[in-house]
VEXFI-593768 format. One line per 10 residues: number of its first residue (from 1); their letters; for each residue x, y, z of N, C-alpha, C, O. Coordinates in steps of 0.1 Angstrom, whole numbers, plus 5000, padded with zeros to 4 digits. Layout:
N
NUM	A	X/Y/Z/X/Y/Z/X/Y/Z/X/Y/Z  ...
***
This chain:
274
1	XXXXXXXXXX	5007/4989/5007/4997/4999/5001/5011/5010/5005/5018/5012/5015  5009/5016/4986/5018/5031/4989/5012/5048/4994/5006/5056/4987  5014/5049/5002/5002/5065/5005/5013/5077/5007/5020/5078/5017  5012/5086/4997/5021/5095/5002/5015/5107/5013/5003/5110/5014  5022/5112/5017/5018/5112/5033/5024/5131/5034/5031/5135/5043  5021/5138/5024/5020/5154/5030/5022/5163/5041/5013/5170/5046  5037/5163/5046/5042/5174/5059/5034/5188/5063/5037/5199/5058  5024/5186/5072/5022/5202/5076/5006/5196/5066/4997/5204/5069  5003/5189/5061/4988/5186/5062/4981/5180/5072/4970/5185/5075  4985/5170/5079/4977/5164/5087/4991/5153/5096/5003/5153/5092
11	XXXXXXXXXX	4986/5145/5108/4992/5147/5115/4989/5130/5110/4984/5125/5100  4996/5121/5128/5000/5108/5125/4986/5103/5123/4982/5097/5113  4979/5109/5138/4962/5105/5141/4960/5096/5132/4964/5084/5131  4951/5108/5121/4944/5104/5109/4953/5096/5100/4948/5085/5098  4964/5097/5094/4972/5084/5089/4968/5071/5093/4964/5062/5087  4971/5075/5112/4967/5057/5111/4956/5055/5113/4955/5043/5114  4946/5059/5113/4927/5057/5116/4929/5051/5099/4926/5040/5096  4932/5059/5093/4927/5059/5080/4932/5042/5070/4927/5036/5059  4942/5038/5078/4953/5028/5071/4947/5014/5081/4949/5003/5077  4937/5017/5096/4934/5010/5098/4918/5005/5098/4913/4994/5102
21	XXXXXXXXXX	4913/5017/5091/4899/5013/5083/4895/5004/5070/4886/4997/5066  4911/5009/5064/4911/5005/5053/4917/4979/5053/4919/4970/5045  4916/4982/5066/4918/4969/5063/4931/4959/5058/4931/4947/5056  4943/4971/5059/4952/4961/5052/4958/4958/5056/4960/4965/5066  4967/4948/5055/4980/4942/5060/4989/4951/5056/4990/4957/5045  5000/4954/5071/5016/4958/5065/5019/4944/5059/5012/4934/5060  5035/4950/5053/5035/4957/5052/5032/4965/5045/5026/4961/5035  5036/4980/5046/5034/4997/5035/5040/5004/5037/5044/5006/5048  5042/5010/5026/5055/5026/5023/5048/5032/5023/5038/5028/5017  5049/5048/5033/5045/5058/5035/5056/5069/5030/5065/5073/5036
31	XXXXXXXXXX	5052/5072/5019/5065/5084/5012/5057/5103/5018/5050/5112/5012  5063/5101/5029/5057/5111/5042/5071/5125/5046/5083/5124/5045  5069/5129/5047/5081/5146/5053/5082/5143/5060/5094/5142/5062  5075/5139/5071/5077/5135/5088/5074/5124/5091/5063/5120/5087  5084/5113/5102/5086/5098/5108/5071/5098/5115/5066/5106/5123  5066/5087/5109/5053/5079/5114/5056/5085/5128/5064/5093/5131  5047/5076/5136/5049/5076/5150/5041/5061/5146/5032/5059/5138  5050/5051/5157/5044/5036/5155/5049/5030/5166/5060/5033/5170  5043/5021/5173/5044/5017/5183/5055/5001/5178/5052/4992/5170  5069/5004/5186/5076/4990/5178/5068/4980/5188/5079/4974/5186
41	XXXXXXXXXX	5064/4976/5193/5060/4963/5204/5051/4955/5195/5052/4942/5195  5036/4965/5182/5028/4954/5172/5037/4960/5160/5036/4952/5151  5044/4970/5157/5051/4968/5142/5063/4972/5138/5067/4983/5143  5068/4968/5132/5077/4973/5128/5089/4985/5114/5089/4979/5104  5092/4991/5114/5093/5001/5109/5112/5002/5103/5122/4995/5104  5108/5013/5096/5121/5019/5088/5122/5027/5078/5121/5025/5065  5126/5037/5086/5126/5050/5078/5137/5058/5078/5144/5062/5088  5139/5061/5061/5152/5064/5060/5149/5078/5051/5139/5079/5044  5159/5087/5052/5159/5099/5054/5142/5108/5056/5135/5099/5059  5137/5116/5056/5129/5125/5055/5120/5122/5042/5112/5129/5036
51	XXXXXXXXXX	5121/5117/5041/5105/5118/5034/5103/5095/5032/5092/5093/5029  5111/5082/5034/5107/5072/5026/5106/5067/5040/5113/5073/5048  5095/5052/5046/5095/5049/5049/5085/5032/5049/5075/5031/5043  5091/5021/5057/5082/5012/5053/5079/5005/5069/5087/5005/5079  5066/4999/5069/5061/5000/5080/5052/4981/5079/5048/4973/5070  5052/4981/5086/5050/4964/5084/5044/4951/5097/5051/4946/5106  5039/4949/5096/5035/4941/5106/5048/4926/5110/5048/4922/5122  5052/4924/5106/5061/4915/5102/5073/4918/5102/5076/4927/5094  5084/4911/5111/5100/4912/5112/5102/4920/5095/5096/4921/5085  5111/4925/5099/5122/4929/5093/5135/4927/5097/5143/4929/5106
61	XXXXXXXXXX	5135/4921/5085/5150/4910/5088/5166/4921/5085/5175/4923/5093  5163/4926/5069/5168/4935/5062/5171/4951/5059/5164/4957/5067  5176/4956/5055/5170/4973/5054/5181/4976/5043/5189/4967/5045  5185/4985/5032/5194/4987/5021/5186/4998/5015/5174/5001/5014  5198/5004/5010/5190/5014/5005/5187/5023/5006/5176/5024/5011  5197/5042/5004/5192/5052/5011/5186/5063/5000/5188/5063/4988  5180/5072/5005/5171/5085/4993/5187/5093/4992/5195/5095/5001  5188/5096/4985/5198/5111/4974/5187/5122/4991/5176/5121/4995  5197/5129/4995/5192/5139/5004/5183/5149/4998/5181/5159/5005  5177/5149/4987/5165/5158/4984/5161/5151/4989/5151/5157/4993
71	XXXXXXXXXX	5161/5139/4992/5150/5131/4999/5142/5120/4985/5133/5112/4988  5146/5121/4970/5139/5111/4964/5152/5101/4956/5162/5105/4951  5145/5085/4956/5150/5077/4961/5142/5069/4962/5130/5070/4959  5151/5053/4967/5145/5041/4975/5153/5036/4981/5165/5038/4978  5148/5023/4995/5145/5017/5006/5141/5010/5005/5129/5008/5002  5147/5003/5005/5138/4986/5005/5143/4977/5020/5152/4982/5028  5136/4963/5023/5138/4961/5035/5131/4948/5030/5123/4948/5021  5136/4935/5039/5134/4929/5033/5124/4916/5045/5128/4916/5057  5119/4912/5044/5100/4910/5053/5099/4899/5059/5090/4894/5052  5102/4889/5068/5099/4871/5072/5081/4872/5073/5075/4881/5079
81	XXXXXXXXXX	5076/4866/5069/5067/4867/5071/5062/4853/5076/5050/4853/5081  5072/4840/5076/5066/4831/5087/5084/4823/5079/5089/4826/5068  5089/4812/5091/5099/4808/5091/5102/4800/5076/5109/4789/5077  5098/4805/5064/5101/4795/5054/5097/4809/5043/5099/4809/5031  5090/4819/5049/5089/4825/5030/5090/4845/5037/5086/4852/5047  5096/4848/5028/5102/4860/5033/5099/4869/5018/5097/4862/5008  5098/4883/5015/5094/4897/5005/5103/4908/5007/5107/4912/5018  5106/4914/4992/5118/4922/4993/5111/4931/4991/5104/4930/4982  5108/4949/5001/5100/4956/4990/5106/4966/4994/5108/4968/5006  5109/4972/4987/5112/4988/4983/5103/4995/4986/5094/4992/4994
91	XXXXXXXXXX	5105/5006/4980/5098/5017/4986/5105/5036/4977/5114/5042/4982  5099/5041/4967/5101/5043/4954/5093/5062/4957/5081/5065/4959  5103/5071/4957/5098/5085/4950/5106/5098/4942/5111/5109/4943  5102/5088/4936/5105/5099/4923/5100/5117/4917/5088/5121/4918  5110/5123/4913/5110/5136/4915/5095/5142/4908/5095/5137/4897  5085/5149/4909/5077/5153/4909/5078/5165/4895/5067/5166/4889  5091/5175/4888/5088/5178/4881/5096/5180/4874/5107/5177/4879  5093/5188/4852/5085/5184/4857/5072/5174/4851/5077/5165/4844  5056/5174/4852/5052/5164/4853/5047/5161/4839/5048/5170/4831  5043/5155/4836/5040/5146/4821/5026/5148/4817/5023/5150/4805
101	XXXXXXXXXX	5018/5149/4827/4996/5152/4826/5000/5164/4819/5001/5166/4807  5003/5171/4829/5005/5185/4827/5012/5191/4804/5007/5194/4794  5025/5187/4810/5027/5183/4794/5017/5181/4782/5015/5189/4773  5012/5172/4784/5003/5166/4773/4991/5173/4779/4987/5181/4771  4985/5172/4788/4967/5173/4790/4967/5195/4793/4956/5199/4794  4976/5204/4794/4977/5215/4799/4984/5221/4787/4981/5232/4781  4994/5214/4784/5003/5225/4769/5001/5220/4763/4996/5228/4755  4999/5205/4756/4994/5202/4741/5009/5196/4736/5014/5194/4725  5013/5193/4747/5026/5196/4741/5030/5178/4729/5028/5168/4735  5034/5177/4719/5040/5167/4712/5046/5152/4715/5058/5153/4717
111	XXXXXXXXXX	5041/5140/4716/5047/5129/4726/5061/5132/4728/5067/5137/4738  5068/5127/4708/5085/5132/4717/5088/5143/4728/5097/5144/4737  5079/5151/4726/5086/5165/4743/5077/5159/4756/5078/5161/4768  5067/5149/4747/5067/5147/4764/5075/5134/4773/5074/5130/4785  5083/5129/4763/5094/5119/4768/5109/5128/4766/5116/5128/4777  5112/5133/4759/5121/5141/4758/5121/5146/4779/5129/5144/4788  5106/5155/4781/5107/5162/4794/5106/5151/4808/5110/5151/4819  5098/5141/4800/5100/5128/4811/5118/5127/4817/5121/5128/4829  5126/5126/4808/5144/5122/4804/5145/5127/4817/5146/5122/4827  5146/5148/4813/5152/5159/4814/5147/5161/4833/5152/5168/4842
121	XXXXXXXXXX	5135/5151/4832/5124/5154/4846/5134/5150/4866/5132/5154/4878  5146/5138/4857/5156/5133/4865/5149/5120/4867/5158/5111/4869  5131/5113/4867/5129/5103/4865/5131/5089/4861/5130/5078/4867  5134/5093/4849/5139/5081/4851/5151/5079/4849/5153/5067/4845  5165/5088/4850/5181/5084/4859/5172/5074/4872/5177/5063/4875  5165/5077/4875/5163/5081/4895/5157/5063/4888/5165/5053/4891  5144/5061/4880/5147/5049/4882/5154/5032/4876/5151/5020/4875  5164/5043/4872/5173/5034/4865/5184/5029/4877/5188/5018/4878  5186/5041/4885/5197/5041/4896/5184/5022/4908/5189/5012/4909  5174/5024/4911/5165/5020/4917/5170/5005/4910/5176/4996/4914
131	XXXXXXXXXX	5163/5009/4897/5166/4990/4889/5179/4982/4894/5181/4969/4894  5191/4994/4898/5201/4985/4896/5207/4983/4912/5213/4973/4917  5204/4996/4919/5201/4983/4943/5195/4971/4938/5200/4961/4941  5179/4971/4926/5177/4959/4935/5181/4949/4923/5181/4938/4928  5182/4949/4919/5184/4938/4907/5195/4928/4913/5199/4919/4906  5199/4928/4924/5205/4914/4931/5194/4904/4934/5195/4891/4935  5182/4912/4937/5169/4909/4944/5166/4902/4934/5168/4890/4933  5159/4911/4922/5152/4908/4910/5160/4892/4906/5153/4882/4909  5174/4891/4902/5182/4880/4903/5175/4870/4906/5171/4862/4897  5171/4869/4918/5163/4854/4929/5149/4857/4933/5143/4853/4943
141	XXXXXXXXXX	5140/4869/4921/5130/4870/4928/5116/4854/4929/5105/4852/4934  5123/4847/4923/5116/4838/4923/5119/4828/4940/5111/4820/4945  5132/4832/4944/5131/4823/4957/5121/4836/4968/5110/4837/4972  5130/4842/4968/5119/4860/4979/5115/4869/4964/5122/4873/4955  5100/4869/4970/5090/4882/4957/5098/4895/4958/5103/4896/4969  5099/4902/4953/5101/4918/4948/5089/4923/4948/5080/4919/4941  5088/4936/4959/5077/4945/4957/5086/4954/4954/5097/4956/4960  5080/4960/4944/5085/4979/4945/5073/4988/4946/5064/4985/4938  5070/4999/4954/5054/5003/4954/5063/5018/4959/5072/5019/4968  5057/5030/4949/5057/5042/4957/5051/5052/4953/5039/5049/4949
151	XXXXXXXXXX	5054/5066/4952/5047/5076/4939/5061/5083/4932/5069/5093/4932  5056/5071/4927/5069/5071/4905/5070/5089/4905/5080/5096/4908  5052/5097/4901/5050/5114/4897/5051/5109/4887/5057/5116/4879  5047/5091/4877/5052/5095/4864/5036/5084/4858/5033/5073/4863  5029/5092/4847/5019/5079/4842/5024/5066/4835/5035/5067/4828  5019/5058/4835/5023/5048/4830/5019/5045/4810/5008/5047/4805  5027/5041/4803/5029/5032/4793/5013/5026/4795/5005/5032/4787  5008/5019/4800/4995/5003/4802/4986/5012/4800/4976/5008/4794  4986/5027/4805/4970/5034/4807/4967/5042/4796/4956/5043/4792  4982/5050/4790/4983/5055/4776/4983/5053/4763/4991/5058/4755
161	XXXXXXXXXX	4965/5042/4759/4962/5042/4753/4952/5041/4742/4940/5041/4746  4955/5041/4729/4945/5044/4720/4928/5046/4725/4920/5054/4721  4928/5036/4734/4913/5029/4741/4910/5046/4746/4905/5057/4743  4917/5040/4753/4920/5052/4771/4925/5070/4766/4931/5077/4774  4921/5074/4752/4927/5085/4749/4920/5097/4754/4926/5108/4756  4903/5096/4756/4901/5110/4760/4901/5108/4776/4902/5119/4781  4901/5102/4782/4910/5100/4794/4925/5108/4799/4931/5108/4810  4927/5114/4782/4944/5114/4785/4944/5125/4776/4951/5125/4767  4937/5135/4779/4936/5152/4768/4939/5145/4756/4950/5146/4751  4928/5137/4749/4928/5130/4735/4940/5120/4731/4939/5112/4721
171	XXXXXXXXXX	4951/5120/4737/4968/5114/4733/4960/5102/4736/4951/5098/4745  4968/5095/4724/4968/5078/4727/4979/5075/4732/4984/5081/4742  4986/5062/4722/4996/5052/4731/5007/5065/4732/5010/5074/4724  5013/5062/4746/5028/5069/4751/5035/5062/4757/5034/5059/4769  5045/5058/4749/5061/5048/4755/5062/5057/4768/5074/5062/4766  5056/5062/4782/5064/5068/4798/5069/5058/4796/5063/5048/4792  5082/5058/4797/5094/5054/4797/5098/5051/4814/5108/5045/4818  5087/5056/4822/5091/5054/4843/5090/5035/4841/5096/5025/4845  5080/5039/4832/5072/5026/4839/5073/5014/4832/5070/5003/4836  5080/5018/4815/5082/5011/4809/5098/5006/4808/5102/5000/4798
181	XXXXXXXXXX	5106/5010/4819/5121/5005/4824/5118/4993/4831/5122/4982/4829  5105/4999/4842/5104/4986/4851/5096/4975/4849/5096/4965/4857  5089/4974/4839/5082/4965/4827/5099/4955/4820/5102/4943/4818  5106/4966/4817/5114/4958/4814/5129/4952/4821/5139/4947/4815  5127/4952/4834/5131/4950/4848/5130/4935/4853/5136/4928/4861  5114/4931/4842/5111/4923/4854/5098/4924/4862/5093/4913/4864  5090/4937/4869/5081/4936/4872/5070/4941/4867/5069/4950/4858  5062/4936/4873/5044/4935/4863/5033/4945/4876/5033/4943/4889  5027/4952/4871/5020/4965/4875/5008/4959/4880/4998/4959/4872  5006/4953/4894/4994/4946/4897/4979/4955/4894/4969/4949/4898
191	XXXXXXXXXX	4979/4960/4892/4968/4970/4897/4966/4969/4880/4954/4970/4876  4974/4967/4874/4969/4964/4854/4967/4954/4854/4960/4953/4844  4968/4945/4858/4969/4929/4857/4963/4927/4868/4969/4917/4874  4948/4933/4878/4936/4928/4880/4927/4941/4874/4915/4943/4876  4935/4947/4866/4923/4953/4861/4927/4959/4844/4933/4970/4841  4923/4950/4836/4936/4945/4824/4932/4963/4817/4942/4969/4814  4921/4969/4814/4912/4978/4810/4913/4991/4814/4904/4994/4822  4918/4997/4812/4928/5010/4811/4915/5024/4813/4914/5034/4820  4902/5016/4801/4890/5027/4806/4882/5027/4818/4879/5036/4826  4877/5011/4816/4865/5013/4824/4875/5011/4842/4870/5009/4853
201	XXXXXXXXXX	4885/5012/4840/4891/5009/4856/4907/5021/4853/4918/5018/4850  4902/5032/4854/4915/5038/4852/4925/5042/4868/4936/5047/4870  4919/5039/4872/4925/5032/4882/4939/5047/4894/4949/5043/4899  4930/5068/4893/4933/5076/4892/4942/5077/4905/4935/5071/4914  4950/5080/4909/4960/5084/4922/4962/5091/4926/4964/5093/4938  4962/5102/4915/4960/5119/4916/4949/5129/4909/4945/5132/4898  4947/5130/4919/4944/5137/4929/4932/5138/4935/4925/5147/4930  4927/5132/4945/4911/5136/4948/4910/5144/4962/4904/5143/4973  4922/5156/4957/4921/5167/4966/4922/5180/4961/4922/5192/4966  4922/5173/4941/4929/5188/4935/4921/5183/4922/4927/5180/4913
211	XXXXXXXXXX	4908/5183/4922/4903/5190/4910/4902/5196/4896/4899/5192/4884  4905/5206/4900/4905/5219/4895/4925/5219/4894/4933/5214/4902  4927/5227/4881/4948/5233/4889/4952/5237/4893/4943/5233/4900  4959/5244/4901/4957/5253/4908/4962/5267/4905/4962/5277/4912  4967/5266/4889/4968/5278/4889/4956/5297/4888/4957/5309/4886  4945/5285/4893/4934/5294/4889/4922/5302/4878/4914/5311/4878  4929/5289/4868/4924/5294/4854/4913/5283/4851/4909/5278/4841  4910/5284/4866/4892/5267/4860/4894/5257/4859/4887/5250/4865  4906/5251/4850/4909/5241/4842/4908/5226/4853/4908/5225/4865  4907/5220/4847/4905/5210/4853/4923/5204/4856/4934/5207/4851
221	XXXXXXXXXX	4920/5194/4867/4938/5189/4875/4936/5176/4864/4926/5168/4863  4948/5178/4857/4944/5159/4849/4944/5146/4864/4951/5147/4874  4939/5140/4862/4936/5127/4871/4945/5118/4861/4943/5116/4849  4955/5112/4869/4962/5099/4866/4967/5091/4875/4967/5097/4886  4972/5076/4876/4975/5068/4878/4989/5069/4880/4996/5065/4871  4997/5077/4893/5011/5078/4893/5016/5070/4904/5028/5071/4907  5007/5060/4914/5014/5057/4920/5012/5040/4922/5001/5034/4925  5024/5034/4920/5026/5017/4921/5022/5006/4929/5025/5009/4941  5017/4997/4927/5023/4987/4936/5029/4971/4922/5021/4964/4917  5045/4971/4920/5053/4971/4917/5056/4956/4920/5064/4954/4929
231	XXXXXXXXXX	5050/4940/4910/5065/4929/4918/5070/4919/4910/5068/4919/4898  5074/4911/4914/5084/4901/4903/5086/4895/4911/5090/4900/4922  5083/4879/4908/5086/4862/4911/5074/4858/4912/5064/4864/4914  5077/4840/4910/5069/4831/4907/5059/4832/4920/5047/4831/4919  5067/4835/4934/5055/4834/4944/5049/4837/4949/5045/4832/4960  5047/4855/4938/5032/4865/4939/5015/4860/4937/5011/4869/4945  5008/4856/4935/5003/4860/4926/4982/4866/4929/4972/4861/4934  4988/4888/4920/4973/4895/4924/4958/4886/4927/4955/4876/4920  4951/4890/4939/4939/4880/4941/4928/4898/4934/4917/4897/4928  4934/4910/4937/4922/4924/4940/4940/4932/4945/4951/4931/4952
241	XXXXXXXXXX	4932/4943/4933/4939/4956/4936/4932/4969/4935/4924/4971/4926  4934/4975/4942/4918/4984/4941/4929/5003/4946/4941/5003/4950  4924/5009/4945/4927/5019/4952/4916/5029/4961/4904/5027/4960  4924/5043/4970/4917/5038/4984/4915/5053/4985/4924/5059/4980  4904/5064/4992/4903/5075/4995/4890/5073/5005/4879/5069/5001  4893/5077/5022/4881/5073/5027/4879/5086/5036/4890/5091/5041  4868/5092/5039/4864/5103/5043/4863/5112/5039/4867/5122/5045  4856/5111/5026/4853/5121/5016/4862/5137/5020/4858/5146/5026  4877/5135/5014/4884/5150/5017/4877/5156/5012/4868/5152/5004  4878/5171/5015/4878/5179/5006/4888/5186/5001/4899/5185/5007
251	XXXXXXXXXX	4889/5194/4989/4892/5194/4979/4903/5213/4986/4898/5223/4992  4920/5209/4982/4923/5216/4984/4922/5230/4980/4921/5231/4967  4921/5242/4988/4932/5241/4999/4931/5242/5014/4939/5248/5021  4914/5230/5017/4903/5232/5026/4903/5219/5034/4894/5211/5038  4918/5218/5034/4926/5201/5039/4928/5200/5053/4932/5190/5059  4924/5211/5058/4929/5215/5078/4923/5197/5081/4928/5186/5082  4906/5203/5079/4901/5185/5087/4897/5179/5082/4886/5178/5087  4900/5170/5068/4902/5163/5058/4909/5149/5071/4920/5149/5077  4899/5140/5072/4910/5126/5083/4918/5111/5071/4922/5100/5074  4916/5121/5055/4925/5112/5048/4935/5126/5047/4933/5138/5045
261	XXXXXXXXXX	4948/5116/5051/4963/5116/5054/4970/5121/5037/4982/5120/5036  4967/5123/5029/4970/5125/5022/4968/5130/5006/4957/5125/5001  4975/5138/4996/4965/5146/4987/4971/5128/4972/4971/5130/4960  4972/5123/4973/4974/5110/4964/4958/5101/4972/4953/5103/4983  4953/5092/4962/4945/5081/4963/4959/5070/4970/4971/5071/4965  4957/5062/4978/4964/5051/4980/4960/5041/4969/4951/5043/4961  4969/5029/4968/4970/5016/4964/4973/5006/4975/4982/5005/4984  4959/4994/4973/4958/4982/4976/4960/4965/4971/4952/4956/4971  4970/4964/4968/4971/4952/4962/4973/4938/4973/4984/4936/4980  4962/4929/4973/4965/4918/4981/4968/4906/4968/4964/4904/4956
271	XXXX	4976/4901/4974/4987/4891/4968/4979/4871/4975/4973/4872/4985  4980/4862/4970/4986/4854/4975/4999/4851/4975/5005/4855/4965  5005/4844/4985/5023/4839/4988/5025/4827/4988/5018/4821/4996  5035/4817/4979/5032/4805/4980/5044/4800/4983/5046/4788/4985
***
């Protein structure tokens, strides 16, 4: 369950309430700008820098990877599920600007420029660095499954299709390079496996708090799926995947009373583990 928690917009209590009400079973990683308050007697946790962490119901046996000083990058843990099973979980957060859906839906840039700007954003280099760090685990993924979760701030080539063009400003297929790189490394998109049709199940995670663009123009904010639960390894089977927002949050900037702790929707994937 990736869930971005923006600093200064809510505290730990609404966040923990939202997690409990979801029924989700950790591990799950918050991309946050402050350390989460956890009870070490009941959960295990790993905080990396000011922007990344993993909270787990299960014991953490290994910790690896540190984000850049900017807070972007990834960190990982190995979680022991029982005496014979474990899962490696990576939490990633990639730079947010320039943002592809703005380039497309608001600025109407041609597809080659969308891809060029995506590379200039640092997100492509960022995912390549993360995949290099994950490579040893990916090489043994059938023994210990691997998860990569988080806020990628990038759309997916699995969503931007000819049929889904009306959802993306009229653009048809775009080979968004971040999702392509993850796929080429052997990672599978759990939400899109559970919901193969991006028209009937867009799965937008940005943003339940931003129906309108912040520039005051009255233009609609592009709604897109930029948070992911990716996985690799024959030991995991996707049973279901869904997005989650609770409490009917008010749109930005009137967010102080919201009980939903994020400006993103969360993604919850249920796996069978063997």
